[in-house]
C-alpha positions, 0 to 999 in steps of 0.5 A: 091335408098335411098335419099343420102341426107336424112343422118341426118351428125354430121361432128363433130363427136358425144360421149357417154362420159362426157366432162372430160372423156378422151375422150371428144373429140373422133369424135365416140362413145366409143366402150370400154362402152358395151362389144360386141360380133358379129358374122355375120357368114361371117367366120366360124372358128371352134377352136373358138366353141366348138361343140357336136354331137351325132348320130356317129360325121357325123354333120357339121357345115359349112358357105353355100351360101347365102346373109348376111354370113350364117351358117348351122348346121346338125346333122345326121338322128336319132331320138334326134340327136344333132347338138351343138355350143358353144363359148370357151372359155364362154365369158360372166358373167351376173349382176344384175345391168348390161343392157344385149342384144341379138339377133339372125336372124335363121330358121330350114327347118323344123319348126316342126318336127326340136328342136332348142335352140339360146341365152346365156347358161352355158356350157353343152352338152343338150342345149335344157336342161340345169340348167342356161341361157337365151336362146328361145327354139324350142322343137320338134312336136312344131312349138312354140318358147318360152324364158326360164330364169334359175337359178340352174335348177328347180324350179328357172325358168321362161318361156314365148312364143314368136312367131311361127315359118315357115319352111326354114324362118328366125325370128328374137329373140331377149331379152335386160335386163335392169340391175334392173330386167326386161327382155323383149322379141321381134320376128322378131322385135316386143316386145311381152313381158317381164319378172321379172328375178331377182330371175331367172338370171343365175349370179352364173356362166359363160355362152357363146352363144349357138346355138343347133339343135336337131331331132324330127324324124329319119330323118336330120334337118338343123339351118342355122344362119344368126347372134349372137349378144350379148352385155353387161355393163361393 
């Protein structure tokens, strides 16, 4: 058990605003400084998401038992069958001078034969190959996850390797845009690289949260999401 007295205590509160701000004596940080989306999947309202399914409409998006709140996307058994959800309406507009942050914790049942996407994209029915977004992509026939930053499709695309996933094993995937052209990305809590995305920041259209899984063989695949978070400076 953790030592309860090891906690740093601020009995008068703490703040993230200037002394002359109207909330200068608010004893907690002003939450309006950031636009925040966080879904821990303790509940799931289908009407809040646009679902794209191929393969006869038998794919499912549903909560499953497990620690922390879990959402399972299960697709159908045809090769390349897709099960995708996107938050509706589109709630993100990138701006070059505004910092943005994304993190998700996901796993797939078959790390080689499942393809998946998680990140921020335009509203689209082909999440594995969209024209605009910043997202993590793992193709079929590979266990390697890459980050993709894309604006107006090719050639305005940058990619980099992020890490390797394993069967039925959660991976934490995170990126942070600094508001000055640099995109950092991390795998399981470790920063593994950076891209200069000045020319590929997808700031020409509204984007939204995307989670998707596709088959690489003629067998149904499952993606399980623990949480998805996005934050952006106002």
